[in-house]
C-alpha angles and dihedrals in degrees: 000000000000108000104150113154095013131109115243116274118235091254094050092046091051093049091048091049090053095048098041093037092050090051092049094048094045093050092044091051094044094049100032112161091345096104107090133085112227096214114022123071106307096085089070089060088065100032097051099054090042089056093046091050089057093053103270117144116233115239090012104058094025134012127231127188109180100071155334130295102269103085098041093050091046090054091045088056089052090050089052092050102038106019135267108288143119087243090064090058092045092056092044093051092047089052091050089049091051091051090048091052091047091054093046093048094049094046096048094041088058092040095046128345146287097284094052094045095049093044090051092052095045089049091053089054098043102036102033120006096055098023120147105167095145133034090260109096096201102090102080135085097249100054105012123175086244124022087203090069094058094040091047090050092050093047090048092053089052090046094052091047092050091047091056090045091052089051090053101040098033089218112155092207089062086057088054089052090052089052092048090053090049090049091053090047089054087065094054118048128345094223092054092050094048092050092050092045091052090051091049090050091052091047092052092047091048091049090056093045094050105032105023093208101146099173093049091047093050092048092047093049090050091053090046091056092045092049091047093054095054099078093044091047091050093053091043090057090045093056092039089068088073108015137047121264097262094049091045091054090048090052092051090052095036094125090059100046099074091042093055102033108032142046093245092119095049133083138070095305093059092043086056091048091055094042088242091131091064106017098160093048092053093043089052091050091052090053093046093051092046093051091046091052091047092051093047092048092049092051091049090047093050094053088047094054114135093223087072107081111250095244092048091044091062090071098058090038091054090046090050090050091053091049091049091052091047094048092044092057090063097032121116098232089169088080098042089114088084088073094057103080096052092041090056092048092050090049091050091052091050092049093049090048090051091049090051090053102039106017132249101310116183092251091053091048092054093045092051093048092047092049093049090048089049091056092046093051092046092051090087088067090060112190093338097083110180142155092219131065108018088353089077086086106012095053098042097089091047091049089056090047089054091050089051089052095049099039101035123003098046097044089047091051095045090049086076089060098051102272117137103238094202093058093043093049090048093054095043090044089053089054090051091047091052090050093050091050093050093048092046091052091048092056096040092051089059093046088055089068091062108092106127117102117222122184124004143252115000090354095057115135129185111221139178116290119248095254092058120094090257091070092156090079088072089049091053090050091050091047091050091052090049093050093048091049102041111020115085114243092242095050120110123233137194123194116202137234092352137338108098088154085083088059091052098044092046092039094232119143124228102225096196093069093226109103098172128046101183120134095267092053092047090052093046100045101025125244092243092059093044094048091049092051092048093049094044095052099034104195116230090234135022130199119199124186136180117258121167110223096185090129086067093046091258136105119215133329114281100019100096137030090245092059114042103301094138092046090050092052090053092047092051090052098047106032135056131207116259101166135015123198117191119336137347097242093198088067104037108009093238128127119280144146128223126200111203133188126206114257114253089238093048123113 
């Protein structure tokens, strides 16, 4: 049903709530507590707010690379109000996800129709929010590697919606709200803030080009700036209670400092992330996916041509549906992200052409702003456009843009050339449905291998069983049991190079302040500083585990000067082994975990 430009009716809103809500509940139930990774990244999302809630000062008492201060302080507030537990974060992230879905549904219902809006929301849930395409459980919206990514994404969606609303209503206070969202995003991830800022700049330029209301624009921009300064000023004053002005400002902009002053974002891993290691391969894949999508769309359009009588048209349409189902069963949907850049560009061209014909209607304005924002967010993926890994957040807006193209903008445009939009939408929608099903099965199959409980009560996590290829989950569980049984509650503990989740679950503080010793952290904070802090604070116990850092051009922690050699020499001299789980990787290169205790004669 054509609903463009209208708010959802009560019946449509109820139906959408049932469909989207049922999908959310089913996925939550099916994957309950199975989301996290026990070693990589996520542990910090529990440890940091726990520390803040006990009075620790972020960036002074502990150091954090992935983002700014907003998310960790928000979670610390939740811990203060509702208690320190993994469950508190689960509920919070599910609420944020629900709000995100509500905003997406409302925007795309107004911009398109019920089918497009519901499909967009279901896709967010199936493809991104509960994704588990690899063994790393850090690329989903419930236990992300960085809470700042999901919060920045959510705030940006609200910011783009408010920007389009300001364009339509010409209300300066909506501009202030846009600025406030941008200011909050500044305190999450730099890439999220830059993408939203670029979109706001384009929106302001478009407002001037279309409406020519200079005084209103100037006033609105002033309120945007003022609104944007409020969150940063608030955190500056918060840190100023304890630190001097310069340190407080550095804490507010902590997410930006490593990006601008260190080599933390350089190296082979980030070249791989951008596709710069194989640029021609990725460029070729983008072209192949674009051509494949064009051919499929043309075939669907031909069988949906109005010159074919409706009754006769059902035969080729049914045949095309069978072919789509058959192809989809063998299709590698895992790499469908390659189709996103060109889909967004095609959509942008169609929207600009529509604006040239019919004017800048509110729905067109929102769609243009969303599409531009999609491209800006996805820019961090470079040529390696993907829905997995960092794409779980960065590709989501572009995925919705592509759905909008296939289910709304393109059928509407081809309707002018004699193509039945209902038939075309049905065929393209069937392709999307097959893709969603394949991706959902892929994630759920991996979740099925998580059966081993780790932790207890509100902190309970379901991890991979010992027989699965991620055997180190069992080692982490055994280490946690050992620590809880034999380490005094007041003792301090450091886990190197990663694994701060053990600190959180056992409630043992890392006194050095550096909870991760991976190559990016070493580049950002400096090995000399980290070594000095470790030696000065000498944890009572140390846990070392084997992690292969070949993706960064390294081996394991402690082997080379560039990755913890000096720290390892000091550890070997001042700590002794009290428990070994698995293998000694120095001898045989296989996974293991060592629990060490400080020597009685140590410092």
